[in-house]
N, C-alpha and C positions, 0 to 999 in steps of 0.2 A: 597577274597581279605583281606590280614592282617587287624585290627584296628590302626588306625592312631597312632602316639606318640602325645601326646598333645601341642598343638599350642604356647601353652608360651614357648617351648623349643625349635620353630622357630629359625633360623635364615631370619633378613630382610630385602633384598634385595631394592638395590632403584631402581628407574628408573628411570634420570636425563628426563625434557619433555624439550628436545630441538631441532630447526628447523630442517628437516630432510635435508642430503647432500651428491652431491656423493664425495663421495673419490677419486676420479682425481686417478689416476698411480695405485692403491693401485691394487697387484694382490687378488684377489679372495673379488674383492669388487663387489656392486653391485646395482643399480638404486634403492631407494625406499628403502633403508631401516632404518628406521625407530628408536631414542630412545634407543642404542647402549646402552648395559649393562654397572652397574659397579659394581655390587653383584653380586654372584652366589653361585651352591653349586655345586664343580662339585664332580664324582664317576665311576668311571669306565661305561664305554655303549659298544654297541658292535660299530664292526672295521670303523663302517659308520662313526660314528660319532667322530674316532678320527681324523679327517683329515682335508680337509678345510671346508668345510658342514656350512650351514650357517640357521636359521630358516624360514623356511617362510616369506618373505617379506610382514610386514604388506600392502604394496601395491599393492601386485597380487591376482587376483580372483579366486574364489574356483577352484583351479584345478583338476587333474582328474587323480589320484594318478596313477602308471606306478601299471602295473598285481600284481611287485614282492612285493610292500609297504606291510610294515608289519603292525597291526593294536595290539594296547594292549588299552584294562578296563583302567582305572586312576578316582582314586578317593582321592579329596582333600578337605580343604578349600581356602574360595579368603581369601591375604593376600592383594593385594593389584591390582588397577585395572586401564590401562592406555587406555584412548575411545579412546583416537585423533594415535598412534598408535598400537591401538589391541591387546595390550596382558592382558592379566591376569596373575596375580601371586599366584603359586596355592601353598599350605604347603600338599606338595599329600601324601598318601600314598606309600607303596610298589607295583610295577609294577612286579610281576611277568617272569620273565624270562624276564627283558632289565633293569631296575633301581633298588634302594630301594629305601626307602624313605626318601625329601628330598623336598629344597624349594628351586624353582626356574620358570620365568615368562613362558608364549606359549601365541602363535601367535594364533590368533577366527577370520574365516577366513570373511569374507563379509554377507554371508549367513546369517551367527548370530551373527556379529556385534551390532546388535539391545536387543543382552544379554547384554552386560558390561556394558549398565545405569543402571542396576537392580540391577547391582553387589555390592554385600556391603561387608569392614570384616568380615570374619565369616559366609558368605552364605556358604553353601555345594555346592560340585562340580562336577558331572557326565558327563566324558566321553570315549572318543575315543581317543590318540593319535596316530596317523598317521605319522612313518618313511620309508620314500622313498626321493629318491637321496640327501642322507645326508641335507635331512630340515627333517622337523617335526613343526605341527599343532593339534589342538585340531577340533575335530571334534564328532556331533550326540551330543551335548550340555545339559546335564539337569542341569537348575540351581533350587536351594530349599533355602529360607531366611534362613537365623540365625534369632530368634525370640530376639534378645539381640546380638546388635550391636560387635564384637567385641576386646573391649579396649586394652590389648595388642598389637593390628597392627599399632604399630608404627617405624618408622623408624631408625633405628638405627644411633645417632652421636660421633661423637669422641669426644673425651673430648678435646683436641685444636684444632686447623686446623691448621698446615702448615702452616708461611708464607717467601717470599721471605725477603734471611738475615741470616734465620735462621742456625748458623753453623750445621756440622753435625756430630753425636755423635762421638766417638773415641771409636769401637765396636773390637776384637776380632774375625778374619772367618776364613779359610783355603777357596782353591780353587780348583779347580780338579785337580790340582798333589796331593795333599794335605803342600800346601806350606803354611805358614802364609799369612792373607791379613788386611792391617787396608785400610781405606779411604783417613788413611793420605797417604798415598805411590801414592796413585790420586794427591795430590798437583801439581799448574802450569797444570797442564791438564783439559778440561777442563770433566766431565764426565755423562751419563747417567748409571740409579740403572732404575732394577724391580726387581721381585718380582713371583717365579712359584711354582710349583711344577710338578718335573718331570711327575707324573702319571694323570696328570691335563686332560682328556679327554675333555671338552666344547669347540668348536674350537673360541668361542667368546671371551674366558676367557685367560691360559698361553698361546696354541697355538698361537692365536691372537700376545705375548708381543713376544717369539720368529722371528713369520716370520717379526713383524716390529723394530725389530732389526738384526735382518738378512737383512730384506734389508736399512739400516742405513750404518751397518755395510758396504757389498758395497760399496754404494759409499762411506764412510770415508776412506776406510783402497785405493781407487780409489786414492787417494791426497792425497801424502807418507809428505807431510806438514802438511795436516789437520793432521790423522791418528795418528801422532807425538806428537800432542797439545790437543785429542782427547780419549776416552777412552769410555768404555762396561762393565759393572756387572751385570751379574743374583745373586740376591741370590734364593736361596731353603731353603721352612721355615718346608717341612719337612724333617728337621735334623735330624728323626732314617732311612731311609731307601733311601734320594738322598743319600747317601758317596761320597767322591773323584770321585771315582772310575765308581759312576753311575752314575755322571756331568761329568767327561770326556764323556765318551759310551754318552749318552744324546745330549752332548754339539757339540761333534765334525766333525759333519755334519755342520753346520753350516757356519763353519770358511774358512773366507778368506784370511787366512796370512800364512804364512810360516814363521818358525814352526805356527801350531793354537796356541791360546787362550793367542797370543800375545798383541791383542787390547781388544779384547771379552772375561772375566773372567767369570767364572761360579764357584758358593762358596756356601760355609755353616758354620757350626758355634753351638756353641750350639744354647739351646731354651731362656736363655733369652738374650741370644748378639745379634740372631735375630728378638726377636721379640718388644729390644729396638734399631737396626734401623728401621724396620720399622713403628713403634710407631710414628715415628720421621716424616715421611711420610705420615704419617695416614694410614699404611697400617694396616687390622683388622685381621684375621684367627683364628681358628680355631678348633680342626679334630672334627672330628667324626665316628667312626667307619673303620677309615684308609683311611678317605676321607677326604678333609676342605671345612668347606666352608672358601671363602675369597673372598676380593673388589678385585678392581688396583688398582695400582700406582705407576707412572713414575715418578724420580727425576729425572731433567736436575743439577749439581752443578756445580759452579762453579771453576775455577783454584786454589781460596782463598776458595777452604771448605764450602760454602757456595750454600743456595738451592737460584735460576736462576726461574725456572719451574718446577711448576706441574705436572702432567697433571691426570687427574681421571677417570677409567673408559677408553677404549679401544675408547672415543675419540678422536685422532691424529694419523697421515701418518708418514712412516719415513721419507719423505719433511718437515714432522715439524720438526719429530726428530733431523732431518741431521743439517736443519737451526739454530734451537736455540744452538746445539754446537757447530756451526757453528759460531756464535756472542757469544757467552760465551767464544770462545775460542778466541777474539778476533783477525776474520781474514771475 
């Protein structure tokens, strides 16, 4: 296994401490899935993780992996520990045949939960990463304490947290058909805005946002009056790869209107424009060897062009998004 990148270069995830809840009615939801993730690094992984897979729920007992489960040796440094959620975030080295070096959280099995209170940022971990049935978890964990706690293990803070009433920035974008787009085009309608990149493989990140938007889109367009007063917009920050043609192909399968993209458009633009738009809503992203470290932000903007509500991470449901848009649209 190759040497790890210096820990000072690691993008650190935020693990929100929120009580577990059951996301009623959300397809793909699993009881007991706690502390949903706001930060993560997403890179190309095997096809099993590209679909609706989830990490093993922290509430589950030690599973019996199926015969076709894949096992990979993993080595990394502890970045953050969530004892209650039974997760540890590792800045890990390359996993040959599976994924390159990155920072991401992993579920720890119940049999190894006693190790979590002893872990601290900077400690070294060697384990086996088990990938089975679109789930993944750590097994056979060995912990080596760091002689000095890792001082750089700090949660990243955005310079200014967006607040309700903030005006949407006026940026120049281009949609999936190559047409110019500005947020002011949506004045008079309630708008839900999200940020993704099409190559994102981790199901709890961009694919989660797309599935949530798809369910909300279906509910909104079922009511023609509400559809006329609302809109969805998904902006890609992978400006080099996600061209209008790529965005159209990516987004077409989610469309429920004829013609497509009448209610939900996808867009991109110059990097500085996309970054300025995302920054207004607390979005942070960084390209790293063809992929991105990023957090999750979903904004509901009122017909007056001002922020009404900001969803951080993936702790929201399509029903909540529809209700917020309905209220913002005045119905």
